[in-house]
N, C-alpha and C positions, 0 to 999 in steps of 0.2 A: 698152402701153395708155395712152392719153392720161391726163394728171392735169389735172383741172379743179377750180377752187375757186370760191366764192362771195364776194360782196361782204356784209359785215355791217353793219347799222345799228347804229352805236356812238355812243350819246348824240348823236343828230341828226346824225352825220357819216359821211362814206363812208371806209370802209377796204379798200384793195385787198388780194386775197390773195396768198400768197407762192409762187406756182406758176409754171410756165413762161409765156413770152410769148404773146400771141394769135397773132403770125405764125407762130411755131413750131408752133402746135396747128392752124393751118389757117384761122383766122377772118379776115375781111376787113373792114377799116373801112368802114362804111355798107351792109353786107350785113344782110339780115334774119336775126333770130335767134328764138328760141322760148321762153327762159326768162329772165324778167326778174332781173336781179341776178347771173347767171352771169359770171364773170370769169376772166382768164386770166393773172393775175400781178401783180407789183408792180413790173415793168419800165416804164420811160419809154414803150414802145411797147405797152402793155396795153391791152385793151379790155374793155368791160363791156356787157352787153345791157341797153339802157334804152329806156324807153317814151316816145316823143316826143309832141309836141303833136297830131300827126296821128293818135295812136293806135296807131302801129306800132311794133314792136320791132326795134331795129337795134343793131349792134355800133358803139360810141361810145369814143372814146379816154378813158382814166382820167386824170383830173387829179390827179396824186399830189402833187405840191409846191404851194406857194403861188403859183408862177409857172408858166408854159409851158416856162422855160428847162431845159436840160440840167443834171445835177449838175455840181459844180465840184470840182477838185482840192483838196488840202489848202493850207493856208497855210505858207509857210517861216518856221520859228521863229528867234528869236534864240538865242545861246548863253546857257546859265544852268542853274539847277536849280530845281525845284518839287516840291512833294508833291502826290500824286494821292490824296484821301480818298475811300473807299468801304467798303461793308460786306460785299461779295460775296467772301467768303474761298475759296469754290468755283471762283471765276474768277481767282484769283491766278496760277496757271501761264500760262494762256491770255493774260491781260493782260500778263504779263511778257515773253512772247514778241513781242507787239506792241511794246511798250515797247523791247525791245532791237532791234527792226528799225527803230524810229523813231530811236533814239540812233545806230545805225550809220549810218543815211542822213544824219542831221545831227550831225555830231561837235562835242562841246562842248555838247550838251544832256543833261540827267539828269532822269529822272522817277522819283520814289520813291514806291511804293505805301504808303499807309497804311491798314491795315485793321482795322476794329473790329465787333465782332459786332453783328447788325441792332438788338438792344434797347438796348444801349448807345449806338450811333450815333444812334438816334431820339432819346434822352434827353439826350446830352451833346455831339453833334457842333457844334450851334451855338455853345455856349459856347467849345468848343476852337478852331474856326476864326476866332472873333472876335478872339482874341489871338495867332494865328499866321498872319502874312501870307505865310508860305512854302507854306500850304495854298491854292495858287492854283486848282486844279481840285478841284471838290467836288461829289459827288453827294448829291442829296436825294430823299426819298420823296415819291411824289405825296400830297396831303392835308395833314394837320396839320403836318408838318415843313416843306413848302412855304410854308405859311402863316406859319409861325414865322420862316423865314429871310426871307420878305418885309416882314413887320412890323418885323424888326430891320435892314432895308436892306442885307441881306447877300448880295444877287444882283445881277449886272451885266446891264443890258439887252442881249440878244443878237438883238433883232429884225432889225436891218439886216445882219447877216452873210448872206453869199450862200450858205455852206454850211448855214445854217438854212433859208433860203428854197427852195434848190433840191435839197438832199441828203436831207431828210426828209419821210416822207408827211405831207401837211398836216394831217389829221385827228388823227395821232399826237402832235402838238404841244399839243393842248388841255390836259393837265393842268400844262403849264409856262407858261401864258399868263395874265397878271394885267392887267386893265385894257387889254386890246388889245396887250399887249407881250409878248414872249417873254423869260422871265427863267431858264428851266431847258429843256434839250432831252432828251427821253425817249430812252434807248437802246433799252431793251428793249420788245418789243411782246409781253406775255405774257397768259396765259389762265388766270383763277383758277378752273378747273373740275377736278373730280376726274380723276387719272390713274388707270387701271385695268389690271390685268395681264391682256393679251389671251389669253395661253396658258392661264391659269388659268379663265377665263370659258369659252373654247372647249371646255377638257377636261371641264368640269362641266355644258356646255350652258346656262350662264347668259347671260341677255341683261341689257344695261345698263338700269337703273330708267329708265322715261320719264314717270313721275308719282309722287306721294307714297306712295299705296298700294303701288305696285311697290317703291319704295325701302325702305319698311319691311319688306316680304315679304322682300325680297333679303337684309336684315340676318339675319332669323331663319334663312333657308336656308343663308347662309355660316356662321353661328354654329354651326349643327348638324353643319356639315362639319369643324368644328374650326379654322376660319379668321377672322381678324379681319376683321370686314366693311369698317369705315373705319378707317385707322391715323390717327386724329385726334389730333394732338399738343396735347392741353389743356394742357400744362404751358409750352408755349412761345407766349407771347400772339401774337407776329407771325404765325406761321403758323396757330396755333389760330383766328384770326380770319378767315381765308380762306373758310370756309363760311358765314360772316355774309353774304357777297356773295350766294350763292345763296339764302340765307334771305330777304334783303331784295328781290331782283329782281322777284319777282312777289307782293310784299306788298301792291301797291295796283295801280291801273289804269295807270300810267305812272310814267316816271322823274320828271316834274315834281311828282307826287302824292307819290311817296316822298321827294324832295327837301324838300317842304314839311314833311312829318312831322319829319325831320331838323332842319331850320331851326327849327321850333316847339320841339323838344325841347332844342336848344341855346339857345333865348331863354326857357325856363322857361315857355312856353305850352301845352306839351304834356307829359305825363308818361310815364315808362317803364311805370308801371302801367295807362295807358290801353290800349284795344283794340289799336291798330296795334302797338306794341313787344311788348305781352304776347303777342299772337299769334305773333310771331317767336320769342319766348323758349319758348312751349309746344312749339314744334317741335324744339328742342333736348331738352326733357324726353322726348318722344315717341321720339326717336332713342336716348336712354339707355334707355328702358323696353323698346325693341325690340333691345337688345343690339348696336347699331351700332358701338359703340366698344369700345377694349379694357378690360379689367379695371383697376381703379385709374387710370383715365384722368387724373385730377387730377395724377398724377405721370408722366404718359407724355410725354416730350420728343420734340421734333422728330428729335433724333439716333436715338432708339429707333424711330419711325414710319418713317423712311427705311430703318433697318435690317431691320425686319420685312417692309416692302414688297419691298425689294431680295432678302430671303432666301426669299420665296414664303409667308410666314406670314400675309400681309395681302392682301386683294383690292384694295383702293382706297385711294390716298394722296390725301386730299382738299385739296390746297393749289394745285396749278396746275403749268403746264409748266415753270416754273423749278426744279422738282424733278428733273427728268428727268437733268440731268448729275450731280448728286450721287449719284443712285441707281445710275447705270451706273458710277460711280467705286466703289461698294461691290461691284457685281456686273455685270461687263461683259457677262455672258449675258443681262441685261435688254434690251440694244439690240434694237430692233425688236419688242419685246413689250409697249409701252406705247401704249394707247389713251386717249381722252379722251370724256368726255360731260357735257352740261349737266345739273347737279344740278336736278331740276325738284321743288318741294316744295309743288305743288298738284295737285289732281285735275281741275280745270278747265283750259281751254285756256290755256296760258302766254303772257303779254305777250311775255317774253323767254326765250330758250332757253338763254343762257350768258353768260358774263363775259369781258371783255377789260379790259385795264389797259395802260397805257403808263407806264413807271416807270424806275427807275435813270437819274435825271434828271440830266445835267451843267451846272453852273452856274460861274460865275467869282467868285472871292472879291474884293470892290471894295477890301479893305484891302491887297491884294498891291500890289506896285509895279508900274509900267508894264511894265517888262521881263518880271516873271514872268507878268503878265496876258497878254501877246503870246504868250509861250511856251505857256501853259495853252491859249489859243485855237487856236494852232496844233495842239497835240496833239490837242484836241478835235476839230477839223476832219480831222485824220488818221482818229481813230476813225469819223467819219462818212462816210468815203469807202466807196464799196460792196465794194471788195476787201478792206479791213480789216474793215468789219462782217461781212463773209462768214466771214472767219477766226474772228471772235469767236462767231458764230452756230453754225457748225458745231462748233467746240471746246467750247462750253458747253451746247450743245443748247437754245439759247434764241433764239427768234425777236426780230427787231429792226426798228426804225422807219426804217431806212434804204432808200431807193429803189435798185432794181437788183441786190439780193442774191439769190442763187441758193442754194436749200437742198438741191440734189441729192445732196450728199456726207453728208447726215445723215437717215436713215430714220426717226427719231423725230420730227424736224421735219416731215418730209412725212407721217408718220401722224397727227400732231395737228393738222395743217392742216385737218381736216375740220370742225373747230369753226368755222371761219371762215365756213362756209355757213349758218350759224345766225344768227338774229336775236340779236346780242349787245348789251350794254349795259355802259357804262363802270363798272368795279367800285364799287358804291354805298357799300360799307363806308367808303370814304374821304371820303363826304359829311360825315362827323363830322370836323370840323376843330378843334374845342376840346378840347384835352386834358383839361380839368376835366370834360368829359361823355364824350368817346370812350374814355378808360381805364376809369372804372367801368362803362361800357355793356358793353365787351368782356370785363372781368373777371366781370360777372353772367352772361353767356352762357356763359363757360367753367365757371362754378360749377354752373350749371343743367344743362349737358351732362354734368357729373359726377355728377349724381344729387341735387343741392340742390333744395329745394322753390321752386317758382316765384314763389309769392305772397311768400314771406318775402324771397327775394332781391332781387325788383324793389321792394318796399316800403324795403328797406334802401338800395337803389341810388338811389332817388327822393330820399331824404332826403340822401344824399352830393351829388347835383347840385344840389339846391336850396341846400344850404349854400354850394357852390362858386360857384354863379352868384349868390348874394345875393338870392334872390327868395323 
């Protein structure tokens, strides 16, 4: 059976799916087609069904990169040794395999992984690499950390690199661009939507919720079966915050309107006690009341959440596709049993149907010496070739931003590709870029989701933000 995907609108940009090429599927360039947006892959030969100025739908070539040129091979590195800093401990083995192959191909090179847990990485990494020039290749989170690194001038301009222009899906570069220049290259193309146990849903005759009323009703139904509806890790800030994306995505009529709310809150012009943010916070309280979350969720860690989902004790793990690899490591039998759905928290027609995000962004430490920077560039370019990115994707169960990657060897990547056919928005949680605002906002939502009173928590949070902003 032919696998087709669709192109998603992602923060005004076109993102191609990760499925087989158009020519393999039988479509023909210029031939008429019937469903606007249907695409056949992320290959350089991929096509998309588009509406022309003449009003007719035809198969048109997808422009994946920033140029029409073909992807390029990696750079040749100089001899030397560098550190590669990141937070993905779950990727350590796969990345080490890639590093070993790189070092074997280029004798005299040495890449050492330095891994820190995600919370400490976000809080401490900038200060660490600022005084460590051997940390030549560094990953940064989209949003606040990218902003902090840019303000500290701790990223190198990568705009003119051919492997950036020609090997990366153009729209995926958006989170790493500042003032028109590329300072960080997103490796992962992930989807911050809930992962659900397809076997459990089928066995119980459950359907994935398609609106807010159905979602709250599902929680009560699953709870009555003795199953944790949402394994929400409220004790782990980084992943607890992922459902914030779903809560925000249809909180106003457009991403521009949502962005304005965030901008105004960060400027002190709008308060978290005002209707927009209070409406978001209230939904956390409603989920808590509907028993969507585990008992004592305030102490429920991401480790516990993954374990419960992997063991079949929870129906949904609400963080995103990046969690599939760790879950299969805990229980290999979960392979092929994970699906994905957009978490819709309105009963009206949603503006957006799901969340996408491009992150795990590579950048170069400007304080590293010239040789180390060249080695870092070469290894980055190696990671950004299709064959290597495919090894990473299949080995980690993580979609990537690299052109010409084939996911056929990983059933879970194919199963969750269905989300690409929805109207997606770039994860709005990361619009909060000021830590003095972002941190209390996320902590407030975690507290409310654990049962704390909405009005009390938001009033206290508003005071914290006002003090931090000096307004």
